Structures are given as C-alpha cells and as structure tokens.
N, C-alpha and C positions, 0 to 999 in steps of 0.2 A: 201605062206609067202611072205614078201616084201623083204626076203633078204636070203644069205646062204653064209656061210663061207668056204672055202676048206684048213683043218688046215695037218701040216705037208705033204704037197706035195710031193710023191714020185715016180707018175708017170703022163701022161696025162687024162685030164677029158674031157666031154662035159657038158654043161647046156642049158636048152633050157626052153622058157616061154611063155605060151600061155594067149591071152588076149580077152576079150568080153565086147561088150559094156554096160553100167549100162542102165535098164528100169526101168518104175515108172508108178504105176497104177492111172487112172483116175476114181473116183466111181461115178457115175451119180445117183441121184434119185429123185422122183417127188409124189407130191399128186395128188390125182385124180381130172380129168378136164383138163387134157393135157398130152402132150409128151415130153421128150428131150433126145438129142442122147445119144445113149448108152453106157455105162461103157467104157474105153479103155486102153492097156497096151502102152506106150509111150516110145521111146530111148532117152537117156539122149540128151538134147538140141533142140529136136524136138518142134512141136506146133499142138496143135487141137483146131477146135472151136465145140463149144457145141449149138445147135441152140433148143430152148424151143417154142413150139406151144400149144395154148389153145384151147382146143376143142371147137365147136359149143356151143355158149350160156354162155362160160367161158371166163374169164380174166385171166392173170399173176399177182399175188400177189406180189411175192417177188423173188428173186435167192439169194441163200447164195452160197459163196465159201470157202472152209475149214471155215462153220459156220459164216464168216461176210457177211452181209447183200450186195448184190450189186443194189437192187432195183428190179423194175418191167423190167428187161429186157429180149429180145428175142433171143439173142445170147451173148455167152461170148467165147473169144479163151484164152487157155493158152499158152505162148510164152516162148520158149527157158528153158523145160520144165528139172527141176534138183532135182525134190521130186514129191513123191505123193501127190494127191488133190482130194478134194471130192467138186459134185456140186450138188446144190438141188435146184427143181423148186416146188412153191406152188401156187396152180388156188384157183379161186374162180367163182361159178356161179354170171353173169350179173343180174343185180336188175334192177327195173323200177320203178319210182314213180305213183301213182293215185293220181294228185291232187283234194280235194274236196272241194267246197266251197257253200256257200247258202248264199241269204238274211235273215232279221230276220222273224218271223213268223213259224219257222219250224227247222227242222234237218234233217242232212244226214251223213250216214255212214264215218267217218273220215277216212282222206288221208291214202294210205298206200304204203309200199314199195313192190313189188311182184318178184318173182325169173321170170328168163326167161322159158316161155311157159306155165304160171299159169294163173288161171282164178278168178276173184273176183267179187261179187254181193254187188252193193249199194243201199241201201234202201232211200227212201225220206219220211217223215212224218212231215205232218204240224204241229203246235202246237194250240191247242184247239181254236176255234175262227177264225182260220185260213185257206188257203186252197192252194195248189199247182197252181202256173199260168204256168210257163213252167220248164223243165230242159234241159241243155246245153250240149252235150259232146263234147269235144274238139273243142269248140263255135259252132256246130251245132243242132239247135234245135231237142229236142226229143218229145217235147208236155208234156202236164201235166201227166207223168207218175208216179209211185210210187217205180218205181225200175230200175235198169240198171245191166246188165252183162259186164265184161271185159272178154273175150276169148283168150286162147293161146297168152298172152301179150308177145311182141315182142320189144316193144317202151314205152316212158311215156305217160301218159293221164290226161286229167281234163275234171271235170266232177261239175257242177253248178246248184244250185236247187233254182229257186223264188217263194216267198210266196205271199199271199195279205191278209188282216183283214178282216173279215167280219164288214157289216154295220147294224145300226137299226134306227128307225124314232123315235123323241119324241115332240109330239104335246102340246104347251101351249094354254091356253084361259085364259078370268077374265072378271068380270064385271066392270062397270066404278067406277070412284074415284082412280083408279091407274095404275100401270102397271107391264108388267112379261116378261123375257126374252124371244125372239121368241123362235118357234120349231128349232130342230135341227135334222140333221143327225149325228149319234154317231159309232166308230170304236167299235168293237166288246171288252169288258172288260176296256173299258175308263170311265171317269168320267163325269158329267156335272152338273155345280151348276145352277140353276136358281136363279132369283134375283126378288123378290117381293116388289114393290115400290109403297104406297101410294101416293096420290097425296097431296097437301099442305093443311091441314085440314083435310086428313081422316085418317083411319087406317086399316089395314087389319082385317077382321073378321074370315075368314077362308081359309084354301089351301088344295083341294084333290088331290090324285095321285093315277090314275089310278082309280078315283072314291071314295077312300077311304079317310077321314078328318084326316088332318095332326095339324091341330089347325091354330092360327094366327101367322103363323111363316113366317119370313123376306127373307128366303132363304131356298131350298134345295136341295140335292144332289143326282144325279143318280149315283150311283156308282158299277163298275164291269158290265157296261151294256151287258146283253146278249140276249135281247128282245124288241120289242117295247113299248112304255109307253106315257102316256096322264098327263098334270096337269092344274089344274083351280084354280084362284083366285078371292074372293069376298073381297069388302071395304066396308065402312061403315064413317061418316063424325064422328069429334072427339068432345069429352067434357073432360071438366077440372074440378078438384077439388081447389077449394080457401082456405085451413085450416087455422083458426085461433085459436092463443090459447095465454095464459096469464100468468104470474109466480104465482100471488098470489090473494089475495084479496084486495089488493090498488088499484086495476082499474078496466075496462070493455074497450071489443074491438068486434065490430060486429061480428055476428056468420059467421060460416065457411058456404060455399056455392057452387054450381056446376054451370057452366057458358058453354056454347059453344064455339066453336071456333071462336076468333076474337071479342068477346064480350067483354066487360068492366063492371067493380065493384069497389067503394067506401068501405074504411073499416074507422071507428072512434074509438080511442082511448080516453078515459078518465079517468085520476087519481081520485081517491077517497080522501076524505077528510084529510086532514095530509100527504098525499103522494105526489109522483111526478113522470113523466114519465123518467125514467134512459134511455132505448133503444127501439129500433123499429129495430125488424129484418125481411127482406123479403128474403126468400127462403136462411136465416143466413146470410147477409150480412147487417151490421148494415146499418141504417137511421137515426139514432141520436133520440133527445127525441121528436119527431113527434107527430100532434094530430090528424093526418089523413093521408091514402095512398089508392090510386087509382091504381088499374090494369088495363091498356088499353090493346085492342086489344090481349087478352088472347090466347096463344098458346101452353099454357102448364101447368101443375100442379105447383102451387103457395101454398107456406105457410108463414104466416105473424105472429110475435109473438111480445108481448108487455111486456115489464118488468118495474116494479113498486118498489119504495123503499121507505119507511117513512125516513122522516127528520132527519140528523144525524148532529152531533157537534163533532168539535175536541177539545179533552183535550191532550192539547202537554205538554210531561214533558221534563227536562234537569238536566243535573246534573253536578256538577265538579267533579274532580278526587277524588279519596277517596272511591267511594260507588255506589251504583245504585239506582234506582227507576222504579217503574214499569212504563213499557215502553209506550209512548204515545198511544191513541187510541180514536178510535171515537165512539160516543154514541148515542143511538135512544133520540128522542125528550122525555123529562121527566123522564129518569131514573136516575139511579145511579151508581156513579163508586168510589171505595176507591184505593188510590195510596200507595202503601208501601216503604217507605224509608231505606234502609239498608246500613251501612258504611260497607266498607271493613275489614277485619281482619287489627286491629292494627288502625283505623279510627274512628271518632265520628261526627254527625252531630252536625254542627253549627248553622244552621238557614233553614227554608223553607219559601218559597215566594210564595204566590198563587195571580196569575193577577198582582205580582209586589208587594203586601203587606206582611210584615214580619208574620209566624206563629208561629217562636221560633224553637227550637231543637226539632222537634215533629218526631214520628217514621211513622206516616202516617195520610191521609187525606183525606175525603170521599166528592166528588163532589154529592149533591143531587137534585133531580127533574130538571135534566137540560135542560134548554131553550137557551143556547147559548155556544161558545168557550171559553176554557178557558185555562190558562198557569200556570203549577207549577214547581219551580226549587228548586233543594236541594243543599247545601253547605256542605263539608266536609274537616275536617282537619285531620294529622296525629295524631297519641297519641307519647306524648315523656315520657322518663323514667328516674329517678335519680340514678344515679351510686355513692355511697359515697365512697369515699377513706379516711382510717384511717391507723395509723403508730405509733409505738413505737420509743424512742429514739433510734438514729444511723445510720439514713438513710432516703430515700425519696421515694417517691411513686406520679406517675402522679395523680393531683389534681380532683377532684370530676367533676363529668360533667352529662349533660343531653343529653341522645341519641333519636333519633327518632325510633319510632317501627320498627323492622328487622333492624335497623342500625349496627354497629359494633364498639366495643372502645377498644383500647388496654392500656394497664397500665402497666407501667415501673417501675421495684423496684431498686433502686438503694444503696448499703450501703453507709455508710460514713468509709473514712478510719478507720483502724482498727475494725470494723466492720463485720459481716455478717448477711446472712438473716438466720433467723432460723425457719421460718414457714411463711406462706400466707392461709389465709384463705377467702373465698369466700361464701358469704352468710352462714358463719359460720361453713361450713366444709373447712377442711385442704386440702391444694394442696400441700403441702409440699414443701421445699427449689426451688422455681421458682424464675427467674428474670424478667419475664413477664407474663400478663395473658390477653387473649381476651376475651372480650364478642362478642359474634357472635349471630346475628339474636333476637335483644333484644327483650323480648315481656313485660318486666315487671322491675320493680325498683331490684337493687341489691347492694350488698355492699362487700368492699374489704378490706382486714386489715392484715399489715403486720408487723410482730416481728422481732428486728434486736437484736444481741447479739454481747459483745464485746471478741473479739479474746482473749484469755489467752494463754501465751505459759511462764513457768519458769521451775527452777530444784531446789532441794534439797540444794544442795552446790555452794558457788562460786568460790572455790578453792580445792585442794586436793593434799596431800603430800605423798610420798609413803616412804619408808625407801630404802636404795640400794641394802641390801643384799641378796635379794631372788624375784622370781616371786610371786607377788601378785595381788590381784584384789577388788575393792570396786563397790557397788552397789548405784546408783542413782535414784532421780524419777522425771520423766518429768511430769508438768502436765499443761496439754493443752486441750481447746477445739477445737483444728485445726490439721491437718497433719502435721507432723514435718520432719526434717530430722538431723541428726547428723555428723559432717565432722571434720576429723584432718589428718594431715601428718607427726604425728610422728610415726619413723619405732619402737619406745621401748612401743608405746600403741597400744591397740586393742580393739573395742568393741564389745558387743555380739549381737547389731542390730544397723543399722545405719538409720532408717527411722521407722516412727508410724505414728496413728493416737488415739488423744484423750491422757489418762494419761496412763504411763506405767514406767516400771522399765528397766534401762541398766547397765549391767555390766562393768566396764572398766578394763583392763588387763594391767598389768605393768611389765616389764621383768627387771632382775637384772641389776645394773645399774655397770658396771665393770671399770668405769673409776673415776678417782679421781677428776674430776669435778662433781659439780652438773647439773641436766638438768630440764628444764620445758618446758612445750607450751600450745598451746591454743587448747581447743575443742569447736566447733562451734555450736550451736542448733538456727535451722532457722525453720519456719513455719506461713503462715499466714501473711506472711510482718515485722512480728516480728524476730528480731534475738539476741541470747543470748549466751554471752560466758564466759568459767569460765576455771582458769588455773589448769594446771596436774603439778607438781615438783617431782622430787625425789632426796635425797641427795646425796652425792658423795660416792664413798667409804670409809670405813675408814681403812688406812692401817695400820698394825704392822710389826715391824722391828725392829730384834735384831741380833746383832753378837755374836759369840764365842768368838773373842779376843776383847780386847780393846790396848795391847800394845804387838809386838811381835818381836824377836829377832834374827839377822845372824850374822855370823862370816863376816871377809872381804871377802870372797869367797863366800857369798851369802847363806851358810849353817847354820842350817838346812832350807830347804822350808817349812814357815809356810803354815798352810791350816785355812782358816776362813771358818768356817758353819754360812750360813745366815739362818735366820728364818723369814717368809715372807707371806704375803697374799696377796700380788701383784709382779708387777715386779720390779727389780731392778737393778742398773749398779752401776759399780765402778769407780773412777776416783784417780789419785793422784798427789801430788804436787812436785815430785821430780823425775829429769830426768833420776835418777839409780836407780828407781824402775820401775819395772812391773809387768802384774798381768794379771791372764787366769783364766777361762773366765773374760769378760769385762762386762758381763750381765746375768742377767737370771730371772724364774719367779717364785714364791712360794718358798719353802725352798730349800736350793743347796748349793754351795760352790764352792770357788776360793782360788787360789795359788796366794802368793806374791814372787818376785823375785828380789833379788839386784844383780846388776853389783859387780865386783870385785873392792874393797877399797884397792888401793895402798897406800892409806896415812896411818900414825899411829894413825890418830883421828878418833874417834868414827863422824859417823853422823847419823843425823834421818830426817824421813820423815813422811808426813800421806798420808792413804790409805782409800777415803771415798766412803760408800756406801749410796747411795741416793733410797728412794722408796715412790710414793706420797707425795712430799714433806718434808719427813721424812729423815735423814740423821744419819748415824753413822761413828765414826771417829776411824780409828785403827792407833795408833803410830808405826812405823817402825823403830828399831835401829839397824844400822850396825857397829860393831865394826871396830875401825882399825888396819892397819897390826901392828902384835906385834912385840916387839923389843928383839930377841934372840941372839944379837951379831953378827949373821950373814948378818943381813941388808936383809934377805928376812922375809917376813911374812910368816905366817903358823895358823894351828889351833891353835885357845887359848881358854882355859876353862874360863867360866865366871859365874859369878852368877847375876841372872837380875838384883840384887840391888845391891849396893856399890861396882861394880868394879871399 
C-alpha cells in the first residue's frame, strides 16, 4: 500500500517500509539462419545491447523491436529501460545469379538465381541449321561444349554461347542470248532469287532447277535452303504478231502477219464505195483517218484496227417555247426520218418551217431518201380562254376577260347600295353568296353570273296607342330579307326579341301609366343599312274625384270638426283660401278622408272660405262657413244652435 493512517492514537507506534528496484524483461527471438543475444531481465533505467549474427551463407533481412522494423541491423541497444520489450531477427540464405547469354542461332538454359552452395547445369542447343562455335564461363572459353555445370555456388557467374549458321552452294549456268544471276553460297534456311534476263530481241525458252524444267520463267527463288542446288537457263530470238482487224464490211485492211524482231511491215486501209475511214487505231491509240500505216523495227506484238462508217447527214430540229419536236439526228445516206411536233399542254402549233420554208401547222414531217443535211423548226403559241361575266340589276362584277392556259383570274362582286348578293353561279353551278371567285389554272372557257337582291325591311304598323289603365301587349310583324335589330330606351316598354333574320313577329309589352300625363316613345328597326322607326304612345291616366261634402259648417269655436271623405283613383292634395282654415292630412292617394279645422271667431259676424281638393287636373271645392260669436248679452260668444239654411 502507498499510505497508512494511525487513527485515535493512544500509544507509541513504529512503521517500516521496504523498497526494491523494478525489473523488466527483454525477450529476443529469431528465424533460422543466424543468432541473437539471449533474452534478459533488466533493472529499471539500465541498458542492454543485443547482437545479431547471420550464419555462414546467410544474411540479416530485418530486425523488429516491439514489432517495429529497424532494418537489417547487426546490433540494437536498449537504453534507460523503463518497460519490457521484444526484439526479433529475421535471416535469409544468400543467393547468386547465373546470367546466361547467347548469340543468335541456338538456345541456352535461362539465367537463374541459386542458393549458397547449390549446383546448376546449363544446356547449350544450336537451332536447326546452326552449330555451336564456343562457350565462355566468366569470360573464359570452354570450347564448343553442349552443357556446363556450376557446382557449390558461392558467387555470381556468367555463361555465354556462340552459334554459327550452316552454308550451301547454288551453281547457275545458261545458253547464249541472255543472262542469269551468278552462283552463290547461302546460309541455311535463307532465300535466294535468281533473275533470268534475255538479251534484247531474245526470250527465255526454259529454266531447269536441279535438272527439272520450270518453264520459261524470268526468276526463280530458292527458299529455306538446306542443301546444294543447280539452275540453268535457255534463250531464243523473239517473233511478234501484227494483228489487223476492221469494224464492218465498209472497207478492207492488210491481213495479220508474224515478223521477226527488228523487221518492218506496211498495212493498207481501203474504204468501200459509199463509206469513209473514221479512225485507225494502232495498239488502241488513234492515228486518225489514215489510209496506210508502217510498223518499223518491230520489237513487240502490235494490233491495228480500222473503223469505217457510212456517210451520214444531220437533220437539225429546233422549236420555240410551248412544245417539243423530235430531237436532231444524223441519218444514213438514202434513209428516211419522221419528225413529230407536239405542243405542250395548253399550247398549239402555229407553223412548221423546213429549210426555212413554211409547211403550216402540221403535227409531223418526214424527210425521205436523205442525200443532204436539213433543218426543221416548230413554233407554238399558248392557248387562251374566254371567261364571260354577267349580272342582274343591283351590283357589279369584274368584266369578262381572256385568260391564258394555266393562268388565274379573280372576279370581284360588289352589290350596289341597298342590294345584297343572292347567288353566284360558275359554269351554271351555284357557289352561294360570295364576294369574289378565282378561276385558277384555267384550261377551258368559263362563265360566271351573279344575282343581286334588293334589301327589304318593314313592319306592319307606323304607330301604336296603348290605354293607360293596365299592362298590355301588342304584336307587330317584321318583313325583311336581311338581319335586323330592334332598339328602344323606354322604361315602360319591353320587347319579346330585339334581333332576328328575315321576317318575324315581335310582341311589344306596355306597363300601366299611373301618370296623369300621356307618354310616347320611338322604337327603331334597323338592318342591311335600312332604318325604320315607329311611335308607341300611351294615354294619361283618367282620374275620378268626388268628395262627400260641398259645404260644411262650424261654430265660432270651430265645432263640430267637419270630416270630408275623398273618393279618388289617383293621388290628391288639399288647399284652402283662408288663413283661419287648416286641414289634416294635406294629401292622400286613392280613397281617404281629411278634417277641416277653424280658428276661434271672436267676431259676431259669420265668415266663409273654401277648401279645394285637386287630383290629376280635377278639383272639387268645399265651402266652409263659420258662425260669428253669438250675442247673449254677456258679451261672450258661446255655442249657438243654427240651421244650415236661413240662420
């Protein structure tokens, strides 16, 4: 333990500690092939050197300390040791190289690496057709040996083998009239070509190899020579063929011949009656229209060929645009030729001229028994077609025109004001309502006709009056051949439809007029540039007004308060002409009532005024009579009894 505690000390004590130095092990190991200092145990901080020694014929390959390579060292020192360690040595046997080389022409056992003290035999073998000339070991000749043994090898060595090829003779001979490659000595397996050349004017007749004929060859190759040989050449003077030929029975040429080298020969060429020589070719090369040819100093085969042709005449044709004519051609003397003249589609022949003389608009012309050259020319013109335009009253169309074949023409159709196009016919076939028509790629005559129609737009009435008292409708008839529309801006009018095409019926709806004024408005019908208007009117409301009273009475205090009943089908209002009269209410609508009030009358005189009820321009007047203050002797007015009449 590293500490001791005396607790609750009640007496004296002693404590003693013993120490010892730390020791560490150094473990040494090795592979076979050498030695290393043995394992050891070392005190802390001490040093130790380990020696590594390879056995004879061996060497150190590596030393590892604690598993880490230190390289091929022969000693290692552990200094100030504070931990255990390991050291391991690896050895390997020494090896030596035996390097083998050779010249071409054979083989030798390949180079080798040998362990210390081992043996190795090297075999030397010449290739087929070769032999060994010498073997050197470490640069020292060993003679023409076929093997060598290295024993108990303790160092590197070299071994080299030299070879030489076998040789053979080839003997060449010849007759007069040429030459042959000279005799030669050849290496085994080599090749040799012998060239046989005849002298000028001679040729080879035969070549013999080892006494066997090879024919009239110009060279012979001895391949892969493995023995001696002979070759002999024979020659003879050359002869050459001169071959003549001709193309037809239109002439003759000297017959073919065979001539010796260096000689000459003349060939004659003669055309038959009515024929001529066109060309003479010598060895395929044109010499022109010659009548004879001489082969001089002949040194090769030749050919001569004569071509003859009958006399021909050119018939030259031409034409203007718009057609074709048989092409120009050459014809034999005395033969015939027909020329066909064909106009192109849409064209026609206008004239044919032969040697400048007009023959008219003919479709063919034949030259018979031709004995001279001629010319023929054709003229053409394009076809034209009439396009006839017609129309009815009410517009215009592009005028009739003449159009060339394949051309185009557009016809524009324009209706007059107030008219429309009703139909267009092309060649009698309806094309409908179109404003233009184009004839394209015209190849025949055509016609175009347009019909116009006057626009119509009308209605069945010019005005219409509605009564005021109810919602009503009326129907009008629109008569038209165009599209049309109806428009109005009246809040009290509505229409069953506002547009249409052609003839139709339209219902006009009218709401009740609650006003005491009549009203009217305009409805507009328009279409095809035509505008029609008609008036719609509605009478004012017919007002009825009556009152229950025509005269009312009240005392000077305004009693009783009169009640007036109004019978009316409209709105009404109340007014008066006296400042002392008031009423309530001041207006109403339909049947109703109002009350008349009178201010206090302090006079002893009766007074009167009027109340007027007005509705829709109609008025009803009510007379209001108020009694004066009665005279009762007290000077105060009070209720007074009266009768409406005669008081």
